[in-house]
N, C-alpha and C positions, 0 to 999 in steps of 0.2 A: 825176472822175478823181483829184483830190487826196485826196478822202475815202477812195477805195479804197486808195491807197498808204499813208495814215496808219492804216488799220484794224488791221493787225498790231501796229503800235507801241502803239496805244491798248489793245489786248488785253493786251500784255505789261506795260504800265504799271498796268492795273487788277489783274492777277495779283500784281504786286509789292506794290501797296497791300494786297491781301488777306493776303499772306504777312507783311507788316510788322505788320498789325493782329493776326494770330494770334500772332506771336512776342512782340509787346508784351503781349498778354494772358497768354501763358505766363510771360513775365518777371514780370508783376505777381503771378501766383499763386505763383511761386517765392519772391518777396519775402515774401509772406504766410507761406509755409512757414518761412522763416528767422525771421520775427518771432515766430511761434507757438513755435518751438523755443527761442528766447531767453527767452520768457515762462515756459515750462514748466521750463526748466533742462535741463542735459545728462543728468541721471539719469532723466528721464521717458521713457516709451515713444515711439519714433520715429513720425513722421507722414509719409505719402507721398502723392504725387499719382498717381492711377490713372485710366485711361480707362474710362468707364462703358459699360454696355450701351446699345444703340441707343435704347431707350425712356427713357433718362435724359438728363441735360444733354448737349448736343452737344459741349461742350469737356471740361473736367476738373472734379473735385470732390475735397474733402478727405475722407479716411477713415482709420481706424486701419490700421496696417501689418499684413500677414498674420501676423506673428509674435505679435501681441497681439489679434487679432480673428477673427471668423467672417465668412464670405462673406455677402452679403445673402440668399442662398437659405437658408443654414443658420440665419441669425438668425431667420427666420420660423418655423423648426422648433423652436427652443428654447422650452421651457416656462419662463415666468418664475416665480421663487420669490416667493410672496406676502410682503409686508412687513406685520408686525403693527402696526396702528395703536396707538401708545402711548396714544392718547386713549380707547381702548376699555377701560372699567373694568367689572369684574364684581363681583357680590355676594361672591364668594369673597375678594376683596381685603380686605374688612372682617374676615373670619375670620382671614386671615393676620396682620393688624395686631393683633388681639386676642390671638392665641396668642403672637406675638412679645413683647408686653408682659408676658405671664406669666413669660417667662424674663428679659427685659431689666430688669424692675423689681427683680430680685434678682441682677443680674449680678456683684455683688461676692462672691457665694457661689455657686460653680460647681455645688454640689449642692443648690441651693434652687430653689423655685418659688413665685411670688407667688399665694397662694390666691384673693384677691379678684379679681385679673385672670383667673385660670384659670376661676373660676366664671362670669364674664361671657362669656368666650370659649365655654365649653361651653353656656351658655344660648343663645347665638347659633347654635351648631352644632345644638342641639336643634330650634330653629325651622327651620333649613335642612333637616334630615332629615325633619321633618314636612311641609315644603313639597314635597319631591320624592317623597313617598309612602312613605318608609321609617318607618312609624309605630311599629313595634315597637322599632327602634333609638332613635327619639326618646323613647319611653316609658322605656326603660332609662336613657338619659342623664338625663332629668328626675328619676327616682326617686333616683338616686345623688347628684345635685346637692342635693336636699332633705336627704339624710342629712348631707352636709357642712355645709350652711348652718345646720342645727340647732345644731351645735357652734360654728360660726364666729360666729354672732350672740351667743353666750353667753361666748365666750372673751375674756380680757383683750386690749385693743387691741395690747399689745406682743407678743402671741404668735399672733395669729390670721392674719396675712398671710404667715407663713413655713410652708410645708408641714411640715417636720420639727418646728418649734416647736409648731404646732397639734396634731400627733399626740402629741408628748411631753406636752402639757397633758392630752390625753385619757387617756393612760396614767397620769399622776400623779393624776387624780381618781378612779381605780379603775374605769373603764368596762370594762376587759378582765380576763378570768380569767388567772391565772398558776399553775395547779396544777403542783406539782413544779418550779417555776422556769421552766416553759415557757409562753410567752405565747400565748394563744389569743384572737383578736379576736372580739368579739361583734357581732351584728347585731340591731337597727340601730346604727350608729356611723359616725363620720366615716372611720375606718380602712376599714370595709367599703365606704363610698361611694367613697373614693379608689381602692380595690382594683379595683372593678368599673368605675369610670369610666375608669381606665387601660386595663383589658382591652378595653373597648368602643372606646376611641380607637385601640388597636392593631388591632382588627378593622376599623374604618373605614379606617385607613391601608392595610391589605392589600387591602380590597375596591376602593378607588379605584385602587390600583396595578394591580390586575388589569384594571380597566376601561380605564385610560389606556394602560398600557404593553403589555398582552397582548391588548387588544381583546376582552375578555370582555363578554358581555351582562350586564346588572345582576343577574339571578337567578343565573347561573353564578358571577359574581364574589362575590356575597354567600354562596353556598353553600360555595365553596372557602375563603373567609376565615373563615367560621364553623367549619368543620371543623378549621382550623388553630389559631385563637385562642381560641374560646369553648367548643367542644364538650368538650375535655378537662376543663373545670372544671364542667360541668353534669351533674346526675343524669340517669338515663335518661328520666324523665318530662319534665324541662325540655328535654332534647334534642328529644323528639318535639314538644313545644309550639312550640319555635323553628323546627323544620323545617316544621311546618304553617304557621306565620306567613310563612315565606319564600316559600311557594307563591304568595302574592299578588303577588310581584315578577315572575312569569313573563311577564305581558303587557307589561311595561315595555320600552321601546326605549332604547338608549343615548343617542341624539340627544335624546330627550325629557328624560332625566335630566340631561344636561349643560346643555341650554338652561335648565332650571329652576335648576340650581345657579348658573349665571352670572347669572341674573336677567333672562333674555330670553324672549320668546315664541318658540315653536318656529317660527312662520312667519318671524320676523325673525332666526333663528339662522343667519347666513351664515358664510362662511369665516373672516372676521376675528373674529367673536364666538366661534367654535369654538376658534380658536387662542388667543385671550385667556383663555378658560376653562381650556384645557389649561395655559397658562402659570401662571395663578394657583393652580390645583389643585396643580401640582408645587411651587410655592412654599410652599403650606400643608403639604404632605407633608414638604418639606425642613425645615420648622419643627417638625413633630411628632417627627421622629427624635431630636433632642437632648432634647426635652421628655420623651419616654418613657424615654430613658436616665437622666435625672435622677430620674424617678419611680421607676424600679426601684431606683436606688441608695438613695433615701430608705427604702424598705421593707426593703432589705437592712441598712442601717446601724442601723435601729431594731429589727431582729430581730422583725418582726411575724409571721413564720411563713408568710407567703403572698407570692406574687410576681405582678406583672401580666403 
């Protein structure tokens, strides 16, 4: 009988304990909230306590406030932007370094280019073009490098590493004709080598820009860049020969070209390798722009009668 009378009191006491426990736990969480706000500072985004769905923790949890976050449902729907691994290095990075040196080595003269550094960079570019299957472009680069090196190796040390100084030396030793006071550059010569090497570099710049920024396939990008940069300077016979050579690019896929440029096998060419190759290709092209601007200025200042 005594137990029957005490049963309601016992139930109320246990309920009180449950309430006390819940309130204590809530109080503890609110203290955590204040501590976190003090740690972050008053200018940080607010943090709130929210009741979760039934399939989560039965009490409360910390989450970003609605003003600064998405719901859990929406978070699952958001596509994460991939982060480029800074440790992914491509073969193009070495090209960027070489071409940067060609400008920086003569940075006290804004209209100058270091010839020795430029030749090293272009020799690496020749190997790269050959590796990705652009054999005609590689052949043109190699032929013009040889014309420049022929003079470079014979010129005085004080004059050979500055592009304008090397070209002035070639003019001074009478390599070029000047009938009626008008200079006409001869072939073979360093001047012709520089002329066509610059034009080829401009062609490469536009071809890669079309591939990277306009999503052209390799053949279409090469054809459009050729029509713009080289075709106006070629005879009809040379135009036909170049167009025939470009047909070999038709089977090439953009992915295969980019993976080879980056120095990766196509099977191992994942998202990060692709983004790293894009990154370094754009860096190289950003380096080529001021280089080509200086190149044109040298030819203009020396009145060589041609322009890249």
